[in-house]
C-alpha positions as CSV (number, residue, x, y, z in Angstrom):
1,M,32.9,-19.2,23.0
2,T,32.9,-15.8,21.4
3,N,29.7,-13.9,20.5
4,N,29.9,-12.7,16.9
5,N,26.6,-10.8,17.1
6,T,27.1,-7.1,16.2
7,Y,24.8,-4.4,17.5
8,W,24.6,-1.1,15.7
9,T,23.8,2.0,17.6
10,T,23.2,4.1,14.5
11,E,21.8,3.2,11.1
12,I,22.3,5.5,8.1
13,S,19.7,5.1,5.4
14,P,18.2,7.3,2.6
15,T,15.6,9.8,3.8
16,T,12.2,9.4,2.4
17,F,8.8,11.1,2.7
18,A,7.7,8.4,5.2
19,K,10.7,9.4,7.4
20,G,9.7,13.0,7.4
21,L,12.4,14.1,4.9
22,G,15.1,13.7,7.6
23,L,13.6,16.4,9.8
24,K,13.6,14.1,12.9
25,E,17.3,13.4,12.5
26,L,17.9,17.1,12.0
27,W,16.2,17.9,15.3
28,Q,18.3,15.3,17.0
29,K,21.5,17.0,15.8
30,K,20.4,20.5,16.9
31,Y,23.6,20.8,19.0
32,L,25.6,20.5,15.8
33,I,23.5,23.2,14.2
34,W,24.5,25.5,17.1
35,L,28.2,24.7,16.6
36,F,28.0,25.6,12.9
37,V,26.1,28.8,13.8
38,K,28.8,29.9,16.3
39,R,31.5,29.1,13.7
40,D,29.9,31.2,11.0
41,I,29.4,34.2,13.4
42,T,33.0,34.2,14.8
43,V,34.9,33.3,11.6
44,Q,33.2,35.7,9.1
45,Y,34.8,38.9,10.4
46,K,37.5,37.6,12.6
47,Q,40.4,39.0,10.6
48,T,38.9,42.2,9.2
49,I,39.8,45.8,10.1
50,F,36.3,47.0,11.1
51,G,35.1,43.6,12.3
52,M,31.4,43.7,13.0
53,G,31.3,47.3,12.0
54,W,30.7,46.1,8.5
55,Y,27.3,45.1,9.6
56,F,26.5,48.8,10.1
57,I,28.6,50.2,7.3
58,S,27.1,48.1,4.5
59,P,23.4,49.1,4.9
60,L,24.3,52.8,5.5
61,F,26.5,53.0,2.5
62,T,23.9,51.3,0.3
63,M,21.2,53.6,1.7
64,F,23.2,56.7,0.7
65,M,23.8,55.3,-2.7
66,Y,20.0,54.6,-3.2
67,I,19.2,58.1,-2.0
68,V,21.5,59.7,-4.6
69,V,20.6,57.4,-7.5
70,F,16.9,56.6,-7.0
71,G,15.9,59.5,-4.8
72,R,17.8,62.4,-6.3
73,I,18.7,61.4,-9.8
74,A,15.7,59.2,-10.8
75,G,13.2,61.0,-8.6
76,I,11.4,57.9,-7.5
77,P,8.8,58.7,-4.8
78,T,8.7,56.9,-1.5
79,D,5.0,57.2,-0.5
80,D,5.9,60.4,1.6
81,I,8.2,58.3,3.8
82,P,11.6,59.8,4.6
83,Q,14.0,58.3,2.1
84,P,16.6,57.0,4.7
85,V,14.0,54.8,6.6
86,F,12.2,53.8,3.4
87,Y,15.4,52.5,1.8
88,L,16.8,51.0,5.0
89,S,13.6,48.9,5.6
90,G,14.0,47.3,2.2
91,I,17.8,47.0,2.4
92,C,17.8,45.1,5.8
93,L,15.1,42.7,4.7
94,W,16.5,42.0,1.3
95,E,20.2,41.6,2.4
96,Y,19.1,39.0,5.0
97,F,17.1,37.1,2.4
98,S,19.6,37.3,-0.4
99,T,22.6,36.3,1.8
100,C,20.7,33.3,3.2
101,L,19.7,32.4,-0.3
102,T,23.1,32.6,-1.9
103,D,24.8,30.8,1.0
104,T,22.2,28.0,1.0
105,A,22.6,27.6,-2.8
106,A,26.4,27.1,-2.3
107,T,26.0,24.4,0.3
108,F,27.4,21.5,-1.6
109,Q,30.3,23.5,-3.1
110,T,31.4,25.2,0.1
111,N,31.2,22.0,2.2
112,A,32.5,19.5,-0.3
113,G,35.6,18.6,1.8
114,L,33.6,18.2,5.0
115,F,30.8,16.1,3.3
116,G,33.4,13.7,1.9
117,K,35.0,13.0,5.3
118,V,32.3,12.6,7.9
119,Y,28.6,11.8,8.0
120,F,26.0,14.1,9.6
121,P,22.6,15.3,8.3
122,R,23.5,17.5,5.4
123,L,20.6,19.8,6.1
124,V,22.5,21.0,9.2
125,T,24.7,23.3,7.1
126,P,22.1,25.3,5.2
127,V,19.9,25.5,8.3
128,S,22.8,26.8,10.3
129,K,23.5,29.5,7.6
130,V,19.9,30.8,7.8
131,I,20.1,31.0,11.6
132,S,23.6,32.5,11.8
133,K,22.6,35.3,9.4
134,L,20.1,36.4,12.1
135,F,22.9,37.9,14.1
136,R,24.0,40.1,11.2
137,F,20.3,40.9,10.5
138,S,19.6,42.0,14.1
139,L,22.5,44.4,14.0
140,Q,21.5,45.9,10.7
141,L,17.9,46.1,12.0
142,S,19.1,48.1,15.0
143,T,20.5,50.6,12.5
144,F,17.1,50.9,10.9
145,V,15.4,51.4,14.3
146,F,17.9,54.1,15.3
147,V,17.2,56.0,12.0
148,Y,13.5,55.4,12.4
149,L,13.5,56.9,16.0
150,Y,15.5,59.8,14.8
151,F,12.8,60.9,12.4
152,V,10.1,60.2,15.0
153,I,11.8,62.5,17.4
154,R,12.1,65.1,14.7
155,G,8.3,65.0,14.4
156,V,7.9,63.1,11.1
157,D,4.5,61.6,11.0
158,L,5.0,57.8,10.8
159,H,2.2,55.5,11.6
160,P,3.3,52.1,13.1
161,N,0.3,49.9,13.6
162,I,-0.7,46.4,14.8
163,Y,0.4,44.8,11.6
164,L,4.0,45.3,12.7
165,L,3.4,42.3,15.0
166,L,3.6,40.1,11.9
167,F,7.3,40.9,11.7
168,P,8.4,37.5,13.2
169,V,6.1,35.7,10.7
170,L,7.7,37.7,7.8
171,I,11.2,36.7,9.0
172,L,10.2,33.0,9.2
173,M,8.7,33.3,5.7
174,M,11.9,34.7,4.3
175,Q,14.0,32.0,6.0
176,C,11.8,29.2,4.6
177,M,11.9,30.7,1.1
178,A,15.6,31.2,1.1
179,L,16.1,27.7,2.5
180,G,13.7,26.1,0.0
181,L,14.9,27.9,-3.1
182,G,18.5,27.7,-2.0
183,L,18.3,23.9,-1.6
184,I,16.8,23.5,-5.1
185,V,19.6,25.6,-6.7
186,S,22.2,23.7,-4.6
187,S,20.9,20.4,-5.8
188,L,20.9,21.5,-9.5
189,T,24.4,23.2,-9.4
190,T,26.1,20.0,-8.4
191,K,25.6,18.7,-11.9
192,Y,25.0,21.9,-13.9
193,R,27.8,24.2,-12.7
194,D,27.0,27.1,-15.0
195,L,23.8,27.7,-13.1
196,T,25.9,29.3,-10.4
197,N,26.7,32.3,-12.6
198,F,23.1,32.6,-13.8
199,F,21.8,32.4,-10.2
200,G,23.9,35.4,-9.1
201,V,22.4,37.5,-11.9
202,F,19.0,36.2,-11.1
203,V,19.2,37.3,-7.4
204,S,20.3,40.8,-8.5
205,L,17.5,41.2,-11.0
206,W,15.0,39.8,-8.4
207,M,15.7,42.7,-6.1
208,Y,14.5,45.2,-8.8
209,A,11.4,43.1,-9.3
210,T,10.6,43.6,-5.6
211,P,9.5,46.9,-4.2
212,I,12.8,47.7,-2.4
213,V,13.9,51.0,-4.1
214,Y,10.4,52.0,-5.0
215,P,6.9,51.6,-3.4
216,L,4.4,49.2,-5.0
217,S,2.1,52.1,-5.6
218,Y,4.7,53.5,-8.0
219,V,3.8,50.6,-10.4
220,T,0.7,52.0,-12.0
221,N,0.4,49.6,-15.0
222,P,-2.4,47.2,-13.9
223,T,-0.9,44.2,-15.7
224,L,2.6,44.8,-14.4
225,H,1.2,45.4,-10.9
226,K,-0.5,42.0,-10.9
227,I,2.6,40.3,-12.2
228,M,4.6,41.8,-9.3
229,L,2.1,40.3,-6.8
230,F,3.2,36.8,-8.0
231,N,6.6,37.6,-6.5
232,P,6.4,36.1,-3.0
233,M,8.8,38.7,-1.6
234,T,6.5,41.6,-2.7
235,A,3.9,40.8,0.0
236,I,6.5,40.4,2.7
237,I,8.2,43.7,2.0
238,E,4.9,45.6,1.6
239,T,3.5,44.1,4.8
240,F,6.5,45.2,6.8
241,K,6.4,48.7,5.4
242,Y,2.7,48.9,6.0
243,G,3.2,47.9,9.6
244,A,6.1,50.2,10.2
245,F,5.0,53.3,8.3
246,G,1.3,52.9,7.8
247,A,2.0,53.3,4.0
248,G,2.1,50.8,1.3
249,Q,-0.3,48.0,0.3
250,F,-1.3,45.1,2.6
251,S,-3.5,42.2,1.7
252,W,-4.1,39.0,3.6
253,S,-4.7,37.2,0.3
254,S,-1.3,38.3,-1.1
255,L,0.4,37.2,2.1
256,G,-1.4,33.9,2.1
257,F,-0.4,33.3,-1.6
258,S,3.2,34.0,-0.7
259,A,3.0,31.6,2.3
260,A,1.6,28.9,0.0
261,C,4.4,29.4,-2.6
262,I,7.0,29.3,0.1
263,A,5.6,26.1,1.6
264,I,5.8,24.4,-1.8
265,L,9.4,25.7,-2.4
266,L,10.5,24.4,1.0
267,F,9.0,20.9,0.6
268,V,10.4,20.6,-3.0
269,G,13.8,21.9,-1.9
270,I,14.2,19.5,1.0
271,A,13.1,16.6,-1.1
272,M,15.5,17.4,-3.9
273,F,18.4,18.0,-1.5
274,N,17.9,14.7,0.3
275,R,17.7,12.9,-3.0
276,K,20.8,14.6,-4.4
277,Q,23.0,14.2,-1.3
278,K,23.3,10.4,-2.0
279,Y,25.2,11.1,-5.2
280,F,26.9,14.3,-4.2
281,I,30.4,13.0,-3.8
282,D,30.2,11.2,-7.2
283,T,29.1,14.3,-9.1
284,I,30.9,17.2,-7.5
């Protein structure tokens, strides 16, 4: 007699709130995340002339452009902080956040072929993007540290303080916000393709609504100042500058507000992404 009983080792079913939004399955596939991370790091600059040198060239070139345009021509103050370190601090943080955000938002489009061939937790790809960008960010941050130490050796009076210890928390907040908002946009653009063009413009404008090229103290209009505090990135950027330079505006309430907004975005983003992935192949 033959035994016709079939035993399944893996069951694929829709993720729900009761199942933790698929986070348990994501943790079980952490080795796959690491493979995607290694792929992203090695492939991005594999066939370029300068290779990883672009990690250093990009922020330095942007810094010089900001010094000329915003520092010399526009004459925007920097809270008595040397312009190179002031601009580099914002550039490094914003470039990491914006690249994580745009790559996460393009998850379905850039992985359409892979998603249509094999099953794995779809959250693996956006999470791996956020992690792999840390390599680029660490190199760019080293450029900032080098320029920072240069001015310290020259005797410039900078005031790093204990709030600089919040730096890992700030990075985690940026990661979660980029992941949450990126997943929301990725879920929407599978059906509404024209949102992709709008999103690119939105990210560019968002930078100017964040104190990157100017200090928050430069915004003297009370109403506009309050509006800017509703931007979750404002508290993150200002907290880092306050910890690194002893200048800027720091508030636990503003940082807490940003953390609450980010938590909501992350929850909504994962929920929408998990819901949309079931119909992705049919709508892409």
